C-alpha positions as CSV (number, residue, x, y, z in Angstrom):
1,X,105.8,40.0,115.0
2,X,107.6,41.2,111.9
3,X,111.1,42.1,111.8
4,X,113.4,45.1,110.6
5,X,115.6,44.0,108.4
6,X,119.2,45.1,109.5
7,X,120.1,48.1,106.6
8,X,116.6,49.5,108.3
9,X,117.8,49.7,111.8
10,X,121.7,51.2,110.3
11,X,119.3,53.9,108.7
12,X,117.7,54.7,111.7
13,X,121.1,54.7,114.2
14,X,122.3,57.3,111.5
15,X,119.4,59.2,111.8
16,X,119.6,59.6,115.3
17,X,123.5,59.8,115.9
18,X,123.0,62.9,112.9
19,X,119.8,64.0,115.7
20,X,122.5,63.4,119.0
21,X,124.8,66.5,116.9
22,X,122.3,68.6,115.3
23,X,121.2,69.1,118.8
24,X,125.0,69.6,120.1
25,X,125.3,72.7,117.7
26,X,125.1,76.2,118.7
27,X,123.4,77.2,116.5
28,X,120.3,76.5,114.2
29,X,122.4,77.2,110.8
30,X,125.6,74.6,111.9
31,X,123.4,71.1,110.8
32,X,121.4,70.8,108.2
33,X,120.3,67.4,106.0
34,X,120.4,67.4,102.9
35,X,120.1,70.9,101.8
36,X,122.3,74.0,102.0
37,X,122.5,75.7,105.0
38,X,122.7,79.0,103.2
39,X,120.1,82.5,104.3
40,X,118.6,81.4,100.7
41,X,115.9,80.3,101.0
42,X,112.1,80.1,102.0
43,X,113.5,80.9,104.7
44,X,110.9,77.8,106.3
45,X,109.0,78.0,109.6
46,X,111.4,79.8,111.2
47,X,113.3,82.3,109.0
48,X,116.4,83.6,110.4
49,X,115.5,87.3,108.6
50,X,112.4,89.3,108.2
51,X,112.4,91.6,105.3
52,X,110.1,94.3,104.0
53,X,110.3,96.9,101.8
54,X,107.7,100.5,102.6
55,X,107.1,102.8,100.4
56,X,106.9,106.3,100.8
57,X,106.7,110.1,98.8
58,X,109.0,113.1,98.4
59,X,107.9,114.1,101.4
60,X,107.9,111.2,102.8
61,X,104.3,109.7,104.0
62,X,104.5,105.8,103.3
63,X,101.5,105.5,100.7
64,X,100.8,103.5,97.8
65,X,99.2,105.8,96.4
66,X,101.7,108.3,93.5
67,X,101.4,110.5,90.7
68,X,102.1,110.0,87.4
69,X,106.0,111.3,87.3
70,X,106.2,111.4,90.9
71,X,109.7,109.9,92.9
72,X,108.7,106.8,94.9
73,X,111.5,106.2,97.2
74,X,112.3,102.0,98.4
75,X,113.2,101.5,101.9
76,X,114.2,97.5,102.2
77,X,114.7,96.7,105.6
78,X,115.7,93.6,106.8
79,X,116.4,92.6,109.9
80,X,118.4,89.2,111.3
81,X,115.4,87.4,113.9
82,X,118.5,85.2,115.7
83,X,120.7,85.8,118.9
84,X,123.7,85.2,117.0
85,X,125.5,87.1,114.1
86,X,124.3,86.1,110.9
87,X,126.6,86.6,107.4
88,X,125.5,86.8,104.1
89,X,128.3,86.6,101.2
90,X,128.2,87.0,98.0
91,X,129.1,86.6,94.8
92,X,130.5,90.5,93.7
93,X,130.1,93.5,95.1
94,X,126.0,94.2,94.8
95,X,124.1,93.4,97.5
96,X,121.1,94.8,97.1
97,X,118.8,95.0,94.3
98,X,114.8,96.3,93.8
99,X,112.9,95.7,90.4
100,X,108.8,96.9,90.6
101,X,106.3,94.2,88.3
102,X,103.2,94.9,86.3
103,X,100.5,93.7,89.1
104,X,99.6,89.7,88.7
105,X,102.4,89.5,86.7
106,X,106.5,88.7,86.7
107,X,106.9,91.5,84.1
108,X,109.6,93.2,85.4
109,X,109.0,97.1,84.4
110,X,112.1,98.4,86.6
111,X,115.0,96.7,87.8
112,X,118.0,98.7,89.8
113,X,120.3,96.8,88.9
114,X,120.0,97.3,84.7
115,X,120.5,100.6,85.8
116,X,123.7,100.9,87.6
117,X,126.8,99.8,86.8
118,X,128.2,96.6,86.5
119,X,129.4,94.6,90.1
120,X,133.2,94.7,91.1
121,X,133.4,91.3,90.9
122,X,135.0,91.2,94.4
123,X,133.0,88.8,96.2
124,X,131.7,90.8,99.9
125,X,130.1,89.7,102.4
126,X,126.8,91.3,104.9
127,X,127.3,90.4,109.0
128,X,123.7,90.9,110.8
129,X,124.7,91.9,114.7
130,X,121.6,89.4,117.0
131,X,118.6,91.4,116.0
132,X,120.0,93.8,114.2
133,X,118.2,95.3,111.1
134,X,119.3,97.1,107.8
135,X,118.4,99.2,105.4
136,X,118.5,100.0,102.0
137,X,117.2,102.7,99.5
138,X,116.6,103.5,96.3
139,X,114.2,106.4,93.9
140,X,112.6,105.8,91.3
141,X,110.7,107.5,88.7
142,X,108.8,105.7,87.4
143,X,110.7,104.9,83.6
144,X,110.7,102.1,82.0
145,X,113.5,100.2,82.0
146,X,113.2,98.9,78.4
147,X,112.2,102.4,76.9
148,X,113.3,105.3,79.2
149,X,109.5,106.3,78.5
150,X,107.6,107.1,81.8
151,X,105.0,103.8,82.9
152,X,101.6,104.5,82.2
153,X,99.0,104.9,84.7
154,X,98.0,101.9,86.6
155,X,99.5,98.9,89.2
156,X,102.5,97.7,90.1
157,X,103.8,95.9,92.6
158,X,107.4,96.7,93.5
159,X,110.0,94.5,95.3
160,X,113.3,94.8,97.4
161,X,116.0,92.0,97.9
162,X,119.7,91.7,99.4
163,X,119.9,89.5,96.3
164,X,119.6,85.5,97.2
165,X,121.4,82.6,95.3
166,X,119.1,82.7,92.7
167,X,117.8,86.0,92.1
168,X,119.1,86.6,88.9
169,X,117.6,84.0,86.7
170,X,114.2,84.5,89.1
171,X,114.1,87.9,91.2
172,X,110.5,86.9,92.4
173,X,111.2,83.4,93.9
174,X,110.1,83.5,97.3
175,X,113.1,83.8,99.8
176,X,113.5,85.4,103.6
177,X,116.1,87.8,101.3
178,X,113.2,89.6,99.9
179,X,110.2,91.7,100.5
180,X,107.3,90.4,99.3
181,X,105.4,92.5,96.5
182,X,104.5,95.6,97.9
183,X,101.1,96.9,95.7
184,X,101.0,100.7,94.6
185,X,99.0,102.6,91.8
186,X,100.1,105.5,89.7
187,X,97.3,108.0,89.0
């Protein structure tokens, strides 16, 4: 029979101790191994938040097809799935953002934060009560952020986010605080 070295037993004892401590925590966010316990990750198997984006025409109808030049309303909904209050922290006053990319690309055509005033440098927080949903909205007039020209007819994808760590460098990165890309066409 092969003997386990003493270092192996120490590792096992340490792991068991960590698991016992984690099991005693009241919130699943209170204990983590080898990573951040913030809400900016990919959500894992049991995300804290569920994030969706809905596109509407000027009459408030949910649709994925718009006429060229028509205003597109974007409605981002973020819901806390937990039975505990969850808080999201921000480095400044910007809490949400929206963007549009060309279909199947990372080429950003329009981003709300590129058109709005710079956020205040004051850190802010957003608190979600158990089961609470928060909604953020914006309207896009189909202009390109770079040229202020109307975008051409074609297929695009939109995304709304509660700004997560790393969003500025990778706005399409998977995050439970960002909606899946919502495909739509401009005719």
